[in-house]
RODO-2510 file (C-alpha; in nm, 4 decimals, decimal comma):
residues 393
     n   res          X          Y          Z
     1     m    -5,0349    11,9863   -11,5582
     2     e    -4,7760    12,1680   -11,7284
     3     a    -4,6439    12,3131   -11,3795
     4     a    -4,6666    11,9602   -11,2465
     5     e    -4,4093    11,8519   -11,4204
     6     a    -4,1872    12,1180   -11,4066
     7     p    -3,7949    11,9482   -11,3612
     8     a    -3,8487    11,7258   -11,6711
     9     g    -4,1271    11,9525   -11,8581
    10     d    -3,8930    12,2666   -11,8333
    11     s    -3,6112    12,0780   -11,9815
    12     t    -3,7501    11,9203   -12,2426
    13     v    -3,8764    12,3156   -12,3071
    14     t    -3,5192    12,4609   -12,3064
    15     e    -3,4271    12,1755   -12,5262
    16     r    -3,6792    12,2150   -12,7995
    17     a    -3,6165    12,6494   -12,8010
    18     r    -3,2665    12,5385   -12,8488
    19     r    -3,2551    12,3366   -13,1626
    20     w    -3,5767    12,6019   -13,3064
    21     r    -3,3094    12,8670   -13,2677
    22     l    -3,0596    12,6785   -13,4435
    23     v    -3,2458    12,6244   -13,7238
    24     l    -3,4110    12,9656   -13,7638
    25     g    -3,1367    13,2163   -13,6620
    26     a    -3,1158    13,4859   -13,4572
    27     e    -3,4235    13,6383   -13,6037
    28     s    -3,6637    13,3945   -13,4290
    29     r    -3,6115    13,4672   -13,0411
    30     c    -3,6872    13,1903   -12,9584
    31     a    -3,3676    13,1199   -12,7042
    32     n    -3,0570    13,3040   -12,5875
    33     l    -2,7267    13,0819   -12,6978
    34     t    -2,4144    13,0294   -12,4966
    35     g    -2,0991    12,8474   -12,5544
    36     t    -2,0732    12,6343   -12,7897
    37     d    -2,3838    12,7013   -12,9175
    38     q    -2,3360    13,0070   -12,9799
    39     a    -2,0052    12,9346   -13,1998
    40     m    -2,2619    12,7041   -13,3553
    41     d    -2,5078    12,9563   -13,4846
    42     s    -2,2522    13,2342   -13,6347
    43     a    -2,0856    12,8831   -13,8354
    44     l    -2,4410    12,8499   -13,9465
    45     s    -2,4977    13,2004   -13,9807
    46     a    -2,1571    13,2366   -14,2191
    47     l    -2,3345    12,9853   -14,5022
    48     y    -2,7087    12,9860   -14,3887
    49     n    -2,7291    13,4157   -14,3956
    50     r    -2,5893    13,4839   -14,6935
    51     g    -2,7022    13,8378   -14,7907
    52     d    -2,8366    13,9728   -14,4670
    53     q    -2,5764    14,1290   -14,1666
    54     a    -2,4238    13,8609   -14,1428
    55     v    -2,2635    13,8705   -14,5088
    56     s    -2,2436    14,2428   -14,4540
    57     g    -2,0604    14,2823   -14,1492
    58     g    -2,2551    14,2632   -13,8591
    59     d    -2,2396    14,2642   -13,4944
    60     r    -2,1989    13,8900   -13,4788
    61     g    -1,8806    13,8699   -13,6870
    62     a    -2,0305    13,5519   -13,8778
    63     d    -1,9358    13,6610   -14,1790
    64     l    -1,6606    13,4177   -14,4342
    65     s    -1,6360    13,7755   -14,7376
    66     g    -1,4503    13,5597   -14,9651
    67     s    -1,1074    13,5502   -14,7265
    68     a    -0,9750    13,2264   -14,7237
    69     p    -0,8443    13,2393   -14,3890
    70     r    -1,1744    13,3202   -14,2609
    71     v    -1,2433    13,0709   -14,4462
    72     s    -1,0177    12,8037   -14,3359
    73     r    -1,1284    12,8986   -14,0335
    74     w    -1,4756    12,8590   -14,1143
    75     l    -1,4093    12,4961   -14,1835
    76     g    -1,2120    12,4145   -13,8897
    77     d    -1,4575    12,5187   -13,6779
    78     i    -1,7667    12,3227   -13,8635
    79     r    -1,5722    12,0225   -13,8329
    80     e    -1,5007    12,0670   -13,4747
    81     y    -1,8554    12,1397   -13,4063
    82     f    -2,0656    11,9565   -13,6346
    83     p    -2,0481    11,5642   -13,7252
    84     s    -1,8470    11,4226   -14,0332
    85     s    -2,1842    11,3925   -14,2323
    86     v    -2,3106    11,7508   -14,1177
    87     v    -2,0095    11,8638   -14,2439
    88     q    -1,9679    11,7318   -14,6196
    89     v    -2,3619    11,8960   -14,6906
    90     m    -2,2026    12,2071   -14,5186
    91     q    -1,9379    12,2128   -14,7393
    92     s    -2,1179    12,1402   -15,0104
    93     d    -2,3824    12,3996   -14,9929
    94     a    -2,1145    12,6204   -14,9527
    95     m    -1,9589    12,6161   -15,2885
    96     d    -2,3175    12,6317   -15,4178
    97     r    -2,3798    12,9719   -15,2072
    98     l    -2,0661    13,1342   -15,1468
    99     g    -1,8462    13,0521   -15,4964
   100     l    -1,5527    12,8532   -15,2594
   101     h    -1,4661    12,7116   -15,5627
   102     q    -1,1297    12,9179   -15,6343
   103     l    -1,0707    12,9486   -15,2566
   104     l    -1,0150    12,6117   -15,2751
   105     l    -0,6781    12,6653   -15,5379
   106     e    -0,5477    12,8060   -15,1892
   107     p    -0,3316    12,5198   -15,0086
   108     e    -0,4213    12,6809   -14,6738
   109     m    -0,7637    12,5539   -14,7706
   110     m    -0,7156    12,2058   -14,8258
   111     e    -0,5882    12,1270   -14,5127
   112     a    -0,9246    12,2753   -14,3615
   113     v    -1,1783    12,0819   -14,5444
   114     e    -1,3336    11,7906   -14,4742
   115     p    -1,2115    11,4711   -14,7173
   116     d    -1,5507    11,2756   -14,9434
   117     v    -1,6447    11,1578   -15,2534
   118     h    -1,7935    11,5290   -15,3753
   119     l    -1,5212    11,6915   -15,2745
   120     v    -1,3389    11,5391   -15,4676
   121     g    -1,5375    11,5454   -15,7581
   122     t    -1,5238    11,9443   -15,7351
   123     l    -1,1396    11,8678   -15,6899
   124     l    -1,1116    11,7319   -15,9970
   125     s    -1,3355    12,0026   -16,2115
   126     l    -1,0475    12,2395   -16,0941
   127     n    -0,8190    12,0143   -16,1900
   128     r    -0,7182    12,2454   -16,4963
   129     v    -0,7158    12,5705   -16,3474
   130     m    -0,5512    12,4341   -16,0160
   131     p    -0,1748    12,5883   -15,9262
   132     a     0,1125    12,3740   -15,9450
   133     e     0,1587    12,3608   -15,4994
   134     a    -0,2435    12,3487   -15,4705
   135     r    -0,2597    12,0319   -15,7226
   136     e    -0,0497    11,8639   -15,4530
   137     s    -0,2440    11,9197   -15,1665
   138     a    -0,5229    11,8082   -15,3733
   139     r    -0,3659    11,4887   -15,4503
   140     t    -0,3189    11,4024   -15,0903
   141     i    -0,6788    11,4479   -15,0159
   142     v    -0,8123    11,2620   -15,3267
   143     r    -0,5565    11,0326   -15,1925
   144     k    -0,7641    10,9741   -14,8309
   145     v    -1,0390    10,9005   -15,0201
   146     v    -1,0222    10,6799   -15,2282
   147     d    -0,7346    10,4913   -15,0082
   148     d    -1,0637    10,4791   -14,7679
   149     l    -1,3078    10,3711   -15,0189
   150     e    -1,0962    10,0966   -15,1133
   151     k    -1,0707     9,9782   -14,7657
   152     r    -1,4531     9,9162   -14,8762
   153     v    -1,5018     9,7696   -15,1241
   154     a    -1,1954     9,5960   -15,2468
   155     q    -1,1737     9,2870   -15,0310
   156     k    -1,5621     9,2467   -15,1115
   157     t    -1,5578     9,2959   -15,4936
   158     r    -1,2418     9,0609   -15,5433
   159     s    -1,4387     8,7658   -15,3434
   160     v    -1,8009     8,8005   -15,5244
   161     v    -1,5853     8,8683   -15,8521
   162     r    -1,4223     8,5425   -15,7815
   163     g    -1,6702     8,3365   -15,6701
   164     a    -1,8633     8,4397   -15,9531
   165     i    -1,6056     8,3410   -16,2508
   166     d    -1,4915     7,9555   -16,0520
   167     r    -1,8948     7,9282   -16,0956
   168     s    -1,9488     8,0739   -16,4060
   169     a    -1,7687     7,7118   -16,5527
   170     r    -1,9863     7,4332   -16,6156
   171     t    -1,9355     7,0551   -16,5755
   172     h    -2,1681     6,7230   -16,5557
   173     r    -1,9292     6,6056   -16,3247
   174     p    -1,9814     6,8333   -16,0067
   175     r    -1,7304     6,7612   -15,7549
   176     r    -1,9253     6,7760   -15,4461
   177     v    -2,2671     6,8507   -15,4039
   178     a    -2,2074     7,2156   -15,2715
   179     d    -2,1057     7,2206   -15,6994
   180     i    -2,4129     7,0853   -15,8258
   181     d    -2,6750     7,3937   -15,9591
   182     w    -2,9681     7,2566   -15,9033
   183     n    -3,1723     7,4926   -16,1397
   184     a    -3,0158     7,4463   -16,4280
   185     t    -3,0239     7,0683   -16,3487
   186     i    -3,4048     7,0531   -16,3083
   187     r    -3,4275     7,1897   -16,6130
   188     r    -3,2448     6,9945   -16,7871
   189     n    -3,3482     6,6157   -16,6668
   190     l    -3,7127     6,7282   -16,7184
   191     a    -3,8182     6,5189   -16,9426
   192     h    -3,7757     6,2323   -16,6766
   193     y    -4,0542     6,3646   -16,4285
   194     l    -4,2194     6,0747   -16,3012
   195     p    -4,6305     6,2611   -16,1876
   196     e    -4,6564     5,9755   -15,9791
   197     h    -4,3732     6,0692   -15,7142
   198     n    -4,4115     6,4296   -15,7656
   199     t    -4,0424     6,4552   -15,8247
   200     v    -3,7427     6,4812   -16,1062
   201     i    -3,4640     6,1628   -16,1705
   202     p    -3,1542     6,3449   -16,2738
   203     q    -2,9768     6,1785   -16,5031
   204     t    -2,7723     6,4729   -16,5864
   205     l    -2,6126     6,7102   -16,3504
   206     v    -2,5122     7,0221   -16,4204
   207     g    -2,2611     7,1751   -16,1626
   208     y    -2,0739     7,4336   -16,1258
   209     g    -1,6187     7,3669   -16,2309
   210     r    -1,3193     7,4777   -16,1475
   211     r    -1,1542     7,7446   -16,3795
   212     s    -0,7719     7,8038   -16,4549
   213     q    -0,6310     8,1502   -16,3037
   214     g    -0,5682     8,2598   -16,6633
   215     v    -0,7804     8,5652   -16,8030
   216     q    -1,1810     8,4574   -16,7924
   217     k    -1,3608     8,7432   -16,8388
   218     d    -1,2576     9,1090   -17,0125
   219     v    -1,4599     9,3892   -16,9011
   220     v    -1,4776     9,6981   -16,9887
   221     l    -1,5641    10,0295   -16,8569
   222     a    -1,6702    10,3229   -17,0340
   223     i    -1,7051    10,6353   -16,7820
   224     d    -1,9032    10,9356   -16,8673
   225     q    -1,7141    11,2153   -16,7351
   226     s    -2,0058    11,4856   -16,7857
   227     g    -2,0192    11,7647   -16,4355
   228     s    -2,3290    11,5526   -16,3523
   229     m    -2,0945    11,2614   -16,2722
   230     a    -1,8500    11,3437   -16,0454
   231     s    -1,9230    11,0858   -15,7792
   232     s    -1,9469    10,7996   -16,0305
   233     v    -1,5891    10,8733   -16,1733
   234     v    -1,4548    10,8739   -15,8795
   235     y    -1,5997    10,5211   -15,7528
   236     a    -1,5616    10,3402   -16,0790
   237     s    -1,1752    10,4737   -16,1286
   238     v    -1,1457    10,2606   -15,7792
   239     f    -1,4112    10,0057   -15,9283
   240     g    -1,1687     9,9408   -16,2193
   241     a    -0,8347     9,9595   -16,0400
   242     v    -0,9529     9,6583   -15,7797
   243     l    -1,0648     9,4505   -16,1139
   244     a    -0,7806     9,5137   -16,2712
   245     s    -0,5398     9,3683   -16,0055
   246     m    -0,7631     9,0597   -16,0222
   247     s    -0,5704     8,7747   -16,3014
   248     t    -0,8270     8,6423   -16,3978
   249     l    -1,0020     8,9686   -16,5590
   250     k    -0,8821     9,1613   -16,8403
   251     t    -1,0042     9,5334   -16,7540
   252     s    -1,0173     9,8726   -16,9816
   253     l    -1,1417    10,1554   -16,8618
   254     v    -1,1948    10,4973   -17,1159
   255     v    -1,3228    10,8777   -17,0325
   256     f    -1,5428    11,0340   -17,2986
   257     d    -1,6927    11,3345   -17,2952
   258     t    -1,6927    11,5093   -17,6677
   259     a    -1,3892    11,3175   -17,7070
   260     v    -1,2658    10,9506   -17,5855
   261     v    -0,9662    10,8371   -17,3746
   262     d    -0,8581    10,5302   -17,2426
   263     l    -0,7095    10,5285   -16,9090
   264     t    -0,6288    10,1170   -16,8986
   265     d    -0,2063    10,2118   -16,8350
   266     q    -0,2958    10,3946   -16,5489
   267     l    -0,5396    10,1348   -16,4126
   268     t    -0,3170    10,0164   -16,0709
   269     d    -0,3515    10,3895   -15,9291
   270     p    -0,7073    10,4882   -15,9068
   271     v    -0,5657    10,8077   -15,8441
   272     e    -0,3883    10,8587   -16,1594
   273     v    -0,7172    10,7352   -16,3727
   274     l    -0,8946    11,0333   -16,1899
   275     f    -0,6286    11,3077   -16,1923
   276     g    -0,6438    11,1917   -16,5972
   277     t    -1,0612    11,2775   -16,6088
   278     q    -1,2299    11,6044   -16,7345
   279     l    -1,5055    11,6536   -16,5475
   280     g    -1,7756    11,9227   -16,7442
   281     g    -1,8258    11,9383   -17,0759
   282     g    -2,0600    11,8042   -17,3576
   283     t    -2,0683    11,3958   -17,4094
   284     n    -2,1084    11,1641   -17,7245
   285     i    -2,1560    10,8046   -17,6452
   286     n    -2,1788    10,6654   -17,9446
   287     k    -1,8216    10,7831   -18,0141
   288     a    -1,7070    10,5655   -17,6865
   289     i    -1,8948    10,2706   -17,7472
   290     a    -1,7160    10,3043   -18,0606
   291     y    -1,4081    10,2903   -17,9348
   292     s    -1,5472     9,9968   -17,6419
   293     q    -1,6370     9,7866   -17,9805
   294     t    -1,2733     9,7995   -18,0502
   295     l    -1,1160     9,6654   -17,6864
   296     i    -1,4026     9,3574   -17,7525
   297     d    -1,2065     9,0651   -17,9328
   298     r    -1,4357     8,8238   -17,7281
   299     p    -1,7365     8,8933   -17,6917
   300     q    -1,8801     8,5909   -17,5877
   301     d    -1,6396     8,6746   -17,2385
   302     s    -1,6835     9,0463   -17,2138
   303     i    -1,8531     9,2931   -16,9862
   304     f    -1,9175     9,6070   -17,1417
   305     v    -2,0198     9,8565   -16,8730
   306     l    -2,1732    10,2045   -17,0025
   307     i    -2,2130    10,4641   -16,6449
   308     s    -2,3871    10,7795   -16,8062
   309     d    -2,6939    10,9995   -16,7789
   310     l    -2,7610    10,8868   -17,1202
   311     y    -2,8096    11,2640   -17,1966
   312     e    -2,6624    11,1702   -17,5282
   313     g    -2,4568    11,5011   -17,7812
   314     g    -2,3618    11,2575   -18,0594
   315     v    -2,5817    11,0215   -18,2938
   316     r    -2,8471    10,8480   -18,0983
   317     a    -2,9770    10,5610   -18,3192
   318     e    -2,5743    10,4943   -18,4002
   319     m    -2,5897    10,4710   -18,0245
   320     l    -2,8862    10,2499   -17,9876
   321     k    -2,7439    10,0329   -18,2810
   322     r    -2,4009     9,9538   -18,1640
   323     v    -2,5566     9,8721   -17,8219
   324     a    -2,8285     9,6084   -18,0207
   325     a    -2,4983     9,4301   -18,2064
   326     m    -2,2891     9,4085   -17,8375
   327     k    -2,5438     9,2326   -17,7032
   328     s    -2,6766     9,0546   -18,0373
   329     a    -2,2596     8,9168   -18,0247
   330     g    -2,3280     8,8071   -17,7226
   331     v    -2,1113     9,0917   -17,5134
   332     q    -2,3453     9,1422   -17,1384
   333     v    -2,4467     9,5029   -17,1524
   334     v    -2,4431     9,6481   -16,8293
   335     v    -2,5720    10,0489   -16,8331
   336     l    -2,5888    10,2376   -16,4824
   337     l    -2,7101    10,5244   -16,4321
   338     a    -2,5107    10,6286   -16,1799
   339     l    -2,2335    10,4375   -15,9643
   340     s    -2,2926    10,6235   -15,5707
   341     d    -2,4903    10,6512   -15,3232
   342     e    -2,6680    10,9010   -15,4483
   343     g    -2,8823    10,7227   -15,7114
   344     a    -2,9484    10,8987   -16,0360
   345     p    -3,1981    11,1762   -16,0122
   346     f    -3,1262    11,2831   -16,3659
   347     y    -3,1196    11,1096   -16,6484
   348     d    -3,2676    11,1101   -17,0309
   349     r    -3,5399    10,8717   -16,9856
   350     q    -3,6379    10,7793   -17,3177
   351     n    -3,2880    10,7105   -17,4555
   352     a    -3,3197    10,4686   -17,1206
   353     s    -3,6243    10,2981   -17,2502
   354     a    -3,5247    10,2450   -17,5696
   355     l    -3,1930    10,0444   -17,4247
   356     a    -3,4891     9,8663   -17,2267
   357     e    -3,6730     9,7698   -17,5355
   358     l    -3,3176     9,6426   -17,6519
   359     g    -3,2982     9,3595   -17,3372
   360     v    -3,0660     9,6338   -17,1417
   361     p    -3,1792     9,7833   -16,8495
   362     a    -3,0608    10,1105   -16,7414
   363     f    -3,0645    10,2106   -16,3865
   364     a    -2,8793    10,2912   -16,0688
   365     c    -2,6281    10,1354   -15,8772
   366     t    -2,4914    10,1664   -15,4994
   367     p    -2,1120    10,0886   -15,4512
   368     d    -2,1859     9,8537   -15,1745
   369     a    -2,4236     9,6769   -15,4478
   370     f    -2,1972     9,6675   -15,7554
   371     p    -2,0234     9,3475   -15,6790
   372     e    -2,2799     9,1559   -15,6815
   373     l    -2,4128     9,3287   -16,0073
   374     m    -2,0664     9,2547   -16,1683
   375     a    -2,1080     8,8869   -16,0361
   376     a    -2,4214     8,8044   -16,2413
   377     a    -2,3111     8,9678   -16,5252
   378     i    -1,9621     8,7429   -16,5281
   379     q    -2,2775     8,4411   -16,4291
   380     g    -2,4247     8,5461   -16,7565
   381     q    -2,7641     8,5853   -16,5860
   382     p    -3,0345     8,8059   -16,7254
   383     l    -2,9284     9,1469   -16,5550
   384     d    -3,3898     9,2887   -16,5784
   385     a    -3,4110     8,9772   -16,2774
   386     w    -3,1398     9,1727   -16,1181
   387     v    -3,2389     9,4870   -16,1061
   388     d    -3,6091     9,3989   -15,9953
   389     k    -3,4342     9,1438   -15,7189
   390     h    -3,2308     9,4649   -15,6408
   391     l    -3,4668     9,7206   -15,6076
   392     d    -3,7097     9,5098   -15,4279
   393     e    -3,4206     9,5060   -15,1319
***
């Protein structure tokens, strides 16, 4: 049967052998590679064959050997032969497998890497030991990633949040049918239910009003800058800058480990915010919340967003007590285990459960969902219901 299908079958078998050869490496002997495939195989071997002749200097010449020029060429090769999403994975693997962090301190390396959120996190973790000439190259990379992220999220965030602020005001004289809050109107008029007609007579309308352009809501972002939160720090800094650009919001941003740093005055430039962080170190969530409480003077019109994996190095009981006090005072408290595309694989489940018992769900949020989350918080919606709906989508 295979002989009867010779042309198509042979092509399929050859392609399958080629793919297995690239996956398994030279030792598999699945197929012989030439041209571009051989170059791709060499780039893969340099990273994933560590410990064999590819690293020790065999004939294939696929070792990186801790050489900045050679690594720079390798980074250029993988950008040529693989799509951007694969390049980012390989760069990340190279950091872990080959210890390339120190080589990233050299300017020529900065010019060869593929900018992405994870690379920004790595560069920020090296910020304190980076030489001046490398820091300028790093800043260029961070600027490119931040600009791309702002293009991705800014317009949607401003539009959704402005709409939520407009609708957060209640009026009993809605100007248009579209401004009527039908759920609230029905609840208000349940006493006027007519069973014979199976309907409610709305004697009082509840609608959305229009507010002035002054500050309507206060937002405080508190960001855990422990090493595992690197991507969240990047996204939160960008969102903080976008929110700070809106005149109807008063936005504050603090980052914390065992100390708390207020970066609100740098919110006009998220790159400056990011270079003001110091990834790594311990965590004192209680101390960060205590400082954040001093920034809140209008609890009923305030939203506190804590972005943390909840591994508390401070006083846990005090942390929970402060969250409960905020909530009782009328602050809308949002706890995000991560603000990134990867979710939250590691977090303190005991603290997350304790917060849930206080009526404060802790969950991971993607950057694309964050604007809707802020809209729900601005309108005072129950966040547990929002989370249930969000997780079902």
